C-alpha positions as CSV (number, residue, x, y, z in Angstrom):
1,M,0.0,0.0,0.0
2,G,2.9,2.3,0.6
3,D,3.6,2.5,-3.1
4,M,-0.1,3.0,-4.0
5,L,-1.3,5.7,-1.6
6,S,-0.7,9.4,-1.2
7,N,0.4,10.9,2.1
8,K,-3.1,12.2,2.6
9,E,-4.6,8.8,2.1
10,V,-2.0,7.2,4.4
11,A,-3.0,9.8,7.1
12,L,-6.5,8.3,7.1
13,L,-5.4,4.8,7.8
14,P,-5.4,3.2,11.3
15,Q,-2.2,3.9,13.3
16,E,-0.8,0.4,12.8
17,M,-1.2,0.6,9.1
18,R,0.3,4.0,9.0
19,K,3.3,2.6,10.8
20,G,3.5,-0.2,8.3
21,V,3.5,2.2,5.4
22,Q,6.2,4.3,7.1
23,I,8.4,1.2,7.5
24,H,7.8,0.1,3.9
25,R,8.8,3.6,2.7
26,A,11.9,3.6,4.9
27,I,12.9,0.2,3.6
28,D,12.5,1.4,0.0
29,H,14.4,4.6,0.6
30,H,17.2,2.7,2.4
31,T,17.4,0.1,-0.3
32,D,17.5,2.6,-3.1
33,N,20.4,4.4,-1.4
34,H,22.4,1.4,-0.3
35,A,25.8,1.0,-1.8
36,S,25.3,-2.7,-2.5
37,M,22.0,-2.0,-4.3
38,R,23.7,0.8,-6.4
39,E,26.2,-1.8,-7.5
40,V,23.4,-4.1,-8.8
41,V,21.7,-1.2,-10.5
42,K,25.0,-0.4,-12.2
43,L,25.1,-4.0,-13.6
44,L,21.6,-3.6,-14.9
45,R,21.8,-0.1,-16.3
46,P,23.1,-0.9,-19.8
47,Q,20.1,-3.1,-20.5
48,H,17.4,-1.4,-18.5
49,R,18.5,2.2,-18.4
50,K,16.2,4.4,-16.2
51,Y,14.3,1.4,-15.0
52,A,17.4,-0.4,-13.7
53,P,16.6,0.5,-10.1
54,V,13.1,-1.0,-10.4
55,V,14.4,-4.1,-12.2
56,A,17.1,-4.5,-9.4
57,D,14.4,-4.3,-6.7
58,I,12.3,-7.0,-8.4
59,L,15.2,-9.3,-9.1
60,L,16.4,-8.9,-5.5
61,D,13.0,-10.1,-4.4
62,R,13.6,-13.2,-6.4
63,V,17.0,-13.7,-4.8
64,L,15.4,-13.2,-1.4
65,V,12.8,-15.9,-2.1
66,I,15.5,-18.4,-3.3
67,N,17.5,-17.7,-0.1
68,W,14.4,-17.3,2.2
69,Q,15.5,-19.9,4.8
70,A,18.7,-17.8,5.4
71,Y,16.6,-14.8,6.4
72,S,13.5,-16.2,8.1
73,S,12.6,-18.9,10.5
74,V,9.1,-19.0,8.9
75,S,8.7,-20.8,5.5
76,Y,8.0,-18.6,2.5
77,E,4.7,-20.4,2.0
78,V,3.6,-19.6,5.6
79,F,4.7,-16.0,5.1
80,E,2.8,-15.8,1.8
81,D,-0.4,-17.2,3.4
82,W,0.0,-14.7,6.3
83,V,0.2,-11.8,3.8
84,Y,-2.9,-12.8,2.0
85,H,-4.8,-13.5,5.2
86,T,-3.8,-10.1,6.5
87,I,-5.0,-8.3,3.4
88,N,-8.3,-10.2,3.4
89,S,-8.9,-9.5,7.1
90,H,-8.3,-5.8,6.8
91,L,-10.2,-4.9,3.6
92,D,-12.7,-2.9,5.8
93,V,-9.9,-0.3,6.5
94,I,-8.0,-0.5,3.3
95,P,-9.0,2.3,0.9
96,A,-11.6,1.1,-1.7
97,Q,-9.5,2.0,-4.7
98,L,-7.0,-0.7,-3.7
99,H,-9.5,-3.5,-3.2
100,K,-9.4,-4.6,-6.9
101,R,-5.6,-4.6,-7.1
102,L,-5.1,-6.3,-3.8
103,G,-7.9,-8.8,-4.5
104,S,-6.1,-9.7,-7.7
105,M,-2.8,-10.0,-5.8
106,V,-4.4,-12.5,-3.4
107,H,-6.4,-14.3,-6.1
108,H,-3.4,-14.8,-8.4
109,R,-1.0,-15.4,-5.4
110,W,1.3,-12.7,-6.7
111,L,4.0,-13.4,-4.1
112,K,4.3,-17.0,-5.3
113,Q,5.3,-15.7,-8.7
114,Y,8.8,-14.9,-7.3
115,A,9.4,-18.5,-6.6
116,S,9.8,-19.6,-10.2
117,L,11.4,-18.2,-13.4
118,E,8.1,-18.5,-15.2
119,G,6.5,-16.5,-12.4
120,M,9.2,-13.9,-12.6
121,Q,8.6,-13.6,-16.4
122,Y,4.9,-13.0,-15.6
123,V,5.7,-10.3,-13.1
124,L,8.2,-8.6,-15.4
125,D,5.9,-8.7,-18.4
126,R,3.1,-7.1,-16.3
127,M,5.6,-4.3,-15.2
128,D,6.5,-3.8,-18.9
129,R,2.8,-3.0,-19.6
130,R,2.6,-0.4,-16.9
131,T,5.6,1.7,-18.0
132,Q,5.2,4.9,-20.0
133,F,8.5,4.5,-21.9
134,P,10.2,1.5,-23.5
135,S,11.5,-0.5,-20.5
136,D,12.3,-4.1,-21.6
137,F,11.4,-5.5,-18.2
138,G,10.6,-8.8,-19.8
139,S,14.2,-9.5,-20.7
140,A,15.3,-9.1,-17.1
141,V,14.7,-12.8,-16.4
142,K,18.0,-13.4,-18.3
143,D,19.7,-11.1,-15.8
144,I,18.9,-13.4,-12.9
145,P,21.5,-16.1,-13.7
146,L,23.8,-13.6,-15.2
147,H,24.1,-11.4,-12.1
148,Y,22.9,-13.9,-9.5
149,S,26.1,-13.9,-7.5
150,A,26.3,-10.1,-7.3
151,M,22.6,-9.9,-6.3
152,Q,23.1,-12.6,-3.6
153,N,26.1,-10.7,-2.2
154,A,24.1,-7.4,-2.3
155,L,21.3,-9.0,-0.4
156,S,23.6,-10.5,2.2
157,V,24.9,-7.0,3.0
158,L,21.6,-5.2,2.6
159,F,19.3,-7.4,4.6
160,P,21.0,-7.1,8.0
161,D,21.0,-3.3,7.5
162,L,17.2,-3.4,6.7
163,S,16.5,-5.6,9.7
164,S,18.4,-3.1,11.9
165,L,16.4,-0.2,10.4
166,V,13.1,-1.9,11.0
167,Q,14.0,-2.8,14.6
168,K,14.9,0.9,15.3
169,M,11.5,2.0,13.9
170,Y,9.6,-0.2,16.4
């Protein structure tokens, strides 16, 4: 929701949801400005130009799913189910304009897409349709094996920093 709502809309959310949006936005900001992420973006820039930061973010999500057990004691499937349950159980306080999008996310099990290359292709193709300028998101699936080691290294440095950031915000 943090990416889909204005600050005015966020201000109308219950306190716990506002806090969640704040944390989401802080994670995004920290990730975008982290040296390890900038290195990944640099690798992707020749192919994806101005969209390289977005591609890097999506591909790092894939690397996180592949290495999930190193970062969480909860299985990815349990986490995914928790996210969908949380969305469904809070629709009464989620702004109406997000219901269709979030409903589609739950129905199509959007988070599960990150667990396979075919799913990643689906995610990237959908992103391609949402851009105003030529983006070539779809070709980014080829970047996963090509830059996997660099992305895995970036995640291993970035994730502890993000964990620390979130702990400070609570």
